C-alpha positions in Angstrom: -56.0 149.3 -29.4 -52.7 149.5 -27.4 -52.4 152.4 -25.0 -48.8 153.7 -24.5 -47.9 155.4 -21.3 -44.6 157.3 -21.0 -43.5 157.6 -17.4 -40.5 158.5 -15.4 -38.5 155.3 -14.6 -37.6 156.5 -11.1 -40.8 158.3 -10.2 -43.7 156.9 -12.3 -47.2 158.3 -12.3 -49.1 156.2 -9.8 -52.3 156.7 -11.7 -50.7 155.0 -14.7 -49.5 152.2 -12.5 -52.9 151.6 -11.0 -54.6 151.7 -14.5 -52.2 149.1 -15.8 -52.5 147.0 -12.6 -56.3 146.9 -13.2 -55.7 145.7 -16.7 -53.6 142.9 -15.4 -56.1 141.9 -12.7 -58.8 141.7 -15.3 -56.8 139.3 -17.4 -55.2 141.8 -19.8 -51.6 142.1 -20.9 -49.2 144.9 -20.1 -45.7 145.5 -21.4 -43.5 147.0 -18.7 -39.8 147.7 -18.3 -37.4 145.8 -16.1 -33.7 146.6 -15.6 -32.9 143.9 -18.2 -35.4 144.1 -21.1 -39.1 144.9 -21.6 -41.4 142.2 -20.4 -44.8 141.1 -21.5 -46.8 140.9 -18.2 -49.8 138.8 -17.2 -51.2 137.6 -13.9 -49.3 134.4 -13.2 -52.3 132.8 -11.5 -54.7 133.5 -14.4 -54.2 130.6 -16.8 -56.2 132.2 -19.6 -54.1 135.4 -19.4 -50.9 133.3 -19.4 -52.2 131.4 -22.4 -52.6 134.7 -24.3 -48.9 135.5 -23.7 -47.9 132.3 -25.5 -50.3 133.0 -28.4 -49.2 136.6 -28.8 -45.5 135.9 -28.6 -46.0 132.8 -30.9 -44.1 131.0 -28.1 -44.2 127.1 -27.9 -46.3 126.1 -24.9 -43.5 123.9 -23.5 -41.2 126.8 -23.0 -41.5 127.9 -19.3 -42.1 131.5 -18.2 -40.3 133.3 -15.4 -42.5 134.6 -12.6 -41.8 138.1 -11.3 -42.4 139.0 -7.7 -42.3 142.2 -5.7 -41.7 140.8 -2.2 -40.7 137.6 -0.4 -44.2 136.8 0.7 -45.0 136.3 -3.0 -42.1 133.9 -3.2 -43.9 131.6 -0.8 -47.0 131.6 -3.0 -45.1 130.4 -6.1 -42.5 128.0 -4.6 -42.9 124.9 -2.5 -39.4 124.9 -1.0 -36.6 127.4 -0.9 -33.4 125.6 0.1 -30.9 127.2 2.5 -28.3 128.0 -0.2 -30.9 129.8 -2.3 -31.2 132.4 0.5 -27.5 133.3 0.0 -28.4 134.5 -3.5 -31.7 136.1 -2.5 -30.2 138.1 0.3 -27.3 139.2 -1.9 -28.7 139.6 -5.4 -32.4 140.4 -5.1 -33.9 142.6 -6.3 -31.8 142.2 -9.4 -31.2 140.4 -12.7 -31.0 136.9 -11.3 -33.7 134.2 -11.8 -33.7 131.2 -9.4 -35.3 127.9 -10.5 -37.0 126.3 -7.5 -39.6 123.7 -6.7 -43.0 125.2 -7.6 -46.1 125.4 -5.5 -49.4 123.8 -6.4 -50.8 127.4 -7.0 -48.6 127.7 -10.1 -50.2 126.3 -13.2 -48.4 123.8 -15.4 -48.9 126.1 -18.3 -46.4 128.6 -16.6 -43.7 125.9 -16.1 -44.1 123.9 -19.2 -45.3 120.9 -17.2 -42.1 120.9 -15.0 -42.3 120.6 -11.2 -40.2 123.7 -10.8 -40.5 127.4 -11.6 -38.2 130.3 -12.4 -38.6 133.3 -10.1 -37.0 136.7 -9.9 -37.5 140.1 -8.2 -36.7 142.8 -10.7 -34.7 145.8 -9.8 -36.8 148.4 -11.6 -39.1 150.9 -9.7 -41.9 150.6 -12.3 -41.8 146.8 -12.3 -41.9 146.6 -8.5 -44.7 149.1 -8.2 -46.8 147.5 -10.9 -46.5 144.0 -9.3 -47.3 145.5 -5.9 -50.4 147.4 -7.3 -51.6 144.3 -9.2 -51.2 142.4 -5.9 -50.1 139.2 -7.8 -46.9 137.8 -9.2 -46.6 138.3 -13.0 -45.2 136.2 -15.7 -43.1 138.5 -17.9 -41.2 137.0 -20.8 -39.4 139.4 -23.1 -42.0 141.5 -25.0 -41.2 140.3 -28.6 -42.1 137.6 -31.0 -40.4 134.4 -30.0 -37.0 133.9 -31.7 -36.4 137.6 -32.3 -33.9 139.7 -30.3 -35.3 140.9 -27.0 -36.6 144.5 -26.8 -34.6 147.2 -24.9 -36.6 150.2 -26.1 -40.3 150.6 -26.7 -39.8 150.9 -30.5 -38.7 147.2 -30.5 -41.9 146.3 -28.7 -44.0 148.2 -31.2 -42.4 146.4 -34.1 -43.6 143.1 -32.7 -46.6 143.6 -30.4 -48.4 146.8 -31.2 -52.1 146.2 -31.4 -51.7 142.8 -29.7 -51.4 144.0 -26.0 -53.6 146.2 -23.9 -50.9 148.7 -22.7 -47.2 149.5 -22.8 -45.3 151.4 -20.1 -42.4 153.3 -21.7 -39.5 154.4 -19.6 -36.9 154.7 -22.3 -34.0 152.3 -22.8 -33.5 149.5 -20.3 -30.3 149.6 -18.2 -28.7 146.3 -18.8 -30.0 145.2 -22.2 -29.8 141.4 -21.8 -32.1 139.1 -19.8 -31.5 137.9 -16.3 -29.1 135.1 -15.4 -31.1 131.9 -14.8 -29.7 129.2 -12.4 -31.4 126.0 -11.4 -31.0 125.3 -7.7 -32.9 122.0 -7.8 -29.8 120.3 -9.2 -26.6 119.3 -7.5 -24.4 121.1 -8.3 -26.6 124.1 -9.4 -27.0 124.4 -13.2 -26.7 127.5 -15.3 -29.8 127.7 -17.6 -29.0 131.1 -19.2 -26.0 133.4 -18.8 -26.8 136.9 -17.9 -25.7 140.0 -16.0 -24.8 138.1 -12.8 -21.7 136.2 -13.8 -20.8 132.5 -13.0 -17.9 133.8 -11.0 -20.2 135.8 -8.8 -22.6 132.9 -8.3 -19.9 130.5 -7.4 -18.4 132.9 -4.9 -21.7 133.5 -3.1 -22.7 129.8 -3.1 -19.2 128.5 -2.3 -19.6 125.8 -5.0 -19.1 125.2 -8.7 -21.9 125.8 -11.2 -22.5 123.3 -13.9 -22.4 125.2 -17.3 -23.9 123.0 -20.0 -23.3 123.7 -23.7 -26.8 125.3 -24.3 -26.0 127.9 -21.6 -23.0 129.0 -23.7 -25.3 129.4 -26.7 -24.1 126.1 -28.3 -26.9 123.8 -29.5 -27.4 120.9 -27.1 -30.9 119.9 -26.0 -31.3 119.4 -22.3 -34.6 117.7 -21.2 -34.4 119.6 -17.9 -34.0 122.9 -19.7 -36.8 123.2 -22.2 -35.4 126.5 -23.3 -32.5 124.7 -25.0 -34.9 123.3 -27.6 -35.9 126.6 -29.1 -34.4 129.3 -31.3 -33.5 132.7 -29.8 -32.3 136.1 -30.9 -32.2 135.5 -34.6 -31.9 138.8 -36.6 -33.4 139.3 -40.0 -29.9 139.4 -41.5 -27.5 136.5 -41.7 -24.9 136.7 -38.9 -21.4 135.1 -38.9 -19.6 135.0 -35.6 -15.8 134.7 -35.5 -14.3 133.4 -32.3 -10.8 133.0 -30.8 -9.7 130.6 -28.0 -7.4 133.4 -26.7 -8.4 137.1 -27.1 -5.0 138.4 -26.0 -4.0 138.8 -29.7 -6.8 140.6 -31.5 -4.8 140.8 -34.7 -5.7 137.2 -35.5 -9.4 138.1 -35.0 -9.3 141.2 -37.3 -7.3 139.4 -40.0 -9.8 136.5 -40.1 -12.8 138.8 -40.2 -11.2 140.9 -43.0 -10.6 137.7 -44.9 -14.2 136.5 -44.5 -15.5 139.9 -45.4 -13.5 140.1 -48.6 -14.7 136.6 -49.6 -18.3 137.7 -49.3 -17.6 140.9 -51.2 -16.1 139.0 -54.1 -19.3 137.0 -54.3 -21.3 140.2 -54.6 -22.7 140.2 -51.1 -23.4 143.5 -49.2 -21.4 143.2 -45.9 -21.4 144.7 -42.4 -18.8 144.1 -39.7 -19.8 144.3 -36.0 -16.7 145.3 -34.1 -15.5 146.5 -30.7 -14.3 150.1 -30.4 -10.7 148.9 -30.0 -10.6 147.1 -33.3 -12.8 149.2 -35.5 -9.8 151.0 -37.2 -8.5 147.6 -38.5 -11.4 147.5 -41.0 -11.3 151.1 -42.3 -9.5 150.1 -45.5 -12.2 147.6 -46.6 -14.1 149.3 -49.4 -17.9 148.9 -49.4 -18.1 147.5 -45.8 -20.6 149.0 -43.3 -19.1 149.2 -39.8 -21.1 148.9 -36.6 -19.6 149.5 -33.1 -20.9 147.1 -30.5 -19.0 148.7 -27.6 -15.7 148.6 -25.8 -13.9 145.4 -24.7 -13.0 147.3 -21.5 -16.6 147.9 -20.7 -18.6 144.7 -21.4 -21.7 146.2 -19.8 -21.7 148.6 -22.8 -21.4 145.7 -25.2 -24.2 143.7 -23.5 -26.5 146.7 -23.5 -26.0 147.1 -27.3 -26.3 143.5 -28.4 -30.0 143.3 -29.0 -30.2 146.8 -30.4 -27.5 146.2 -32.9 -29.0 142.8 -34.0 -32.4 144.5 -34.5 -30.9 147.4 -36.5 -29.1 145.1 -39.0 -32.2 145.1 -41.2 -32.0 148.8 -41.6 -28.4 148.5 -43.0 -29.5 146.8 -46.1 -26.8 144.2 -46.1 -26.8 140.5 -46.9 -24.5 139.3 -44.1 -23.0 140.8 -40.9 -19.7 139.4 -39.5 -19.3 139.8 -35.8 -16.3 139.7 -33.5 -16.3 137.3 -30.6 -15.5 138.2 -27.0 -13.7 136.5 -24.1 -16.2 134.5 -22.1 -15.0 135.7 -18.7 -17.5 137.5 -16.5 -20.2 139.2 -18.6 -18.5 137.9 -21.7 -20.3 134.6 -21.3 -23.7 136.2 -21.5 -22.7 138.2 -24.6 -21.3 135.2 -26.4 -24.3 133.0 -25.6 -26.5 135.6 -27.3 -24.2 136.0 -30.3 -23.9 132.3 -30.8 -27.6 131.8 -30.8 -28.1 134.7 -33.1 -25.6 133.2 -35.6 -27.6 129.9 -35.7 -24.2 128.1 -35.5 -22.7 130.1 -38.4 -19.5 130.2 -36.3 -15.9 130.4 -37.4 -13.4 129.3 -34.8 -9.9 130.7 -35.4 -7.4 128.0 -34.4 -4.2 128.6 -32.6 -1.1 128.3 -34.8 
């Protein structure tokens, strides 16, 4: 039986927090909100509880989990060494949607880190998450609260679709603020390496650190396996409906984009497919003359935080549209655009059409 607790995100009921903290201390699993997505929480130092996370999520054991902390004392429990340049990011970006990969302490089990000698750590910027970790008095592993491979949950209904009856409790505070997972940067490499794009942009990281960040193909959502980044081996964000992503090298001329998407959509229609187009608010009107097409607004190109917040929600809702294929517009990779495109590329399973310059 899964208990569901609806609480105020800014002023949660402390009795609920204490009850859920007790569940965690006893080896149970609690889904809780962060500013990014909902996480599936377990005591990071309880190997059996951590193992249950892998089983319930159907997550491969070699795929490391991020450890969530509520204060810097806990950072010392889970890491063996925090380099000087890491403190620049900690002091500037924590609490917040940034995960730092550092050398792990002996207290952290290999099951948490996929056998690697390093661990991903972050301090979430959500009052409920912080109070829950504080009350449990232990760092928590908290991967996204979904079946592995599916889009991450930004509302509790997404969690219920995947995990109801499989976890002990769910704390519901409504829709999460950012809608995509944290940026992950490995500080054990020289230069630092981006593992996952997220709300904290490459440009911001490079400015704070005063150095370039290595951005491998897998961090851009392109399939390239990196032995130092086990996450790159696995499938992520796949919706139930086939997704086609159409990209440009230069998004200054969106007419090329809309013309190509219209062409692809017509080809599918002629073959008898039911089609949806996922578009930005600025380009939606270009598809209004296409008969039989369902249109979905992802957000405004001028407000990429809006697009990022809607990505997983739109991907999960595709099944309800009763279409065979969805064709999605690409976005410029600058700033938050890199995080958006990495999710869309992974969701498309490399079903990507690149529009070449004339």
